[in-house]
C-alpha positions as CSV (number, residue, x, y, z in Angstrom):
1,M,140.0,-22.5,-138.9
2,R,142.4,-22.5,-141.9
3,S,143.1,-19.6,-144.0
4,L,145.8,-18.9,-146.0
5,K,144.3,-16.2,-148.2
6,R,143.9,-14.8,-144.6
7,L,147.7,-15.5,-143.3
8,A,148.6,-14.0,-146.2
9,E,147.1,-10.5,-146.1
10,I,148.3,-10.0,-142.6
11,R,152.3,-11.0,-143.3
12,K,151.7,-7.9,-145.6
13,L,150.5,-5.7,-142.9
14,P,153.8,-3.8,-140.5
15,C,154.5,-5.3,-137.0
16,V,151.3,-4.2,-135.3
17,R,153.4,-3.2,-132.3
18,C,156.3,-1.4,-133.6
19,G,155.8,-1.1,-137.1
20,N,158.9,-2.9,-138.7
21,P,157.6,-3.9,-141.9
22,N,158.9,-7.3,-142.3
23,S,156.3,-9.3,-140.1
24,Q,155.0,-12.5,-139.8
25,A,151.2,-14.0,-139.1
26,A,151.1,-14.5,-135.5
27,H,148.8,-16.9,-133.9
28,S,147.1,-16.6,-130.6
29,N,148.5,-17.9,-126.9
30,S,145.3,-18.5,-125.8
31,A,143.0,-21.6,-125.1
32,K,139.8,-20.2,-125.9
33,H,141.1,-19.3,-129.6
34,G,141.6,-22.9,-130.7
35,K,145.5,-22.9,-129.1
36,G,146.1,-26.8,-128.0
37,R,149.3,-29.1,-127.4
38,G,150.7,-29.1,-130.7
39,I,147.2,-27.2,-132.3
40,K,148.0,-23.6,-133.8
41,A,145.3,-21.6,-132.6
42,S,142.7,-20.4,-135.9
43,D,143.9,-18.7,-138.3
44,A,140.9,-16.0,-138.1
45,F,143.6,-15.1,-134.6
46,V,146.4,-14.3,-136.1
47,I,148.5,-10.2,-135.9
48,P,151.5,-9.2,-137.3
49,L,154.4,-9.5,-136.1
50,C,157.6,-8.6,-136.8
51,A,160.5,-11.3,-136.2
52,I,161.5,-10.3,-132.5
53,C,158.3,-9.5,-131.3
54,H,156.9,-12.6,-131.8
55,A,159.8,-14.1,-130.2
56,A,159.1,-12.3,-127.3
57,F,155.0,-12.3,-127.3
58,D,156.0,-16.8,-127.8
59,R,158.3,-16.4,-124.9
60,F,155.7,-14.1,-122.5
61,E,158.6,-11.7,-122.2
62,L,155.8,-9.6,-122.8
63,G,154.1,-9.8,-119.5
64,N,152.6,-13.2,-117.5
65,R,149.9,-14.9,-119.5
66,A,146.7,-12.6,-118.6
67,E,148.5,-9.6,-119.5
68,S,149.3,-11.9,-123.0
69,E,145.6,-12.5,-123.8
70,A,144.7,-8.7,-123.0
71,M,147.5,-7.6,-125.5
72,F,146.4,-9.5,-127.5
73,E,142.2,-8.9,-128.0
74,K,143.7,-5.2,-128.8
75,W,146.5,-6.4,-130.9
76,L,143.2,-8.1,-133.0
77,V,140.8,-5.2,-133.4
78,K,143.9,-3.2,-134.6
79,T,144.8,-5.7,-137.3
80,E,141.0,-5.4,-138.0
81,L,141.0,-1.9,-138.3
82,M,144.4,-1.9,-140.3
83,M,142.8,-4.6,-142.5
84,G,139.9,-2.1,-143.3
85,K,137.4,-5.4,-141.4
86,Q,134.1,-3.7,-139.5
87,D,133.4,-6.9,-139.2
88,E,131.9,-7.1,-135.4
89,E,132.5,-10.8,-134.8
90,Y,135.8,-9.3,-134.1
91,F,135.2,-6.4,-131.0
């Protein structure tokens, strides 16, 4: 799924990790969300991260792959709540 509207909405939110108001749309790094060689995960699996947190997340500096995936799942739920979504698909 690709959605420029969703990406724009995500970028308006503060960083889900540190609260920095300048965030980027950070895609999941998990294959279960559609990530593959040279292919970004679906836009349904995007969270707001500032540039510093985004870089650390992508380099697995915040934990190993399993820990990173677990963090992402929690951040995705928080992101959906921040967006005011109550869609069961993300819970």
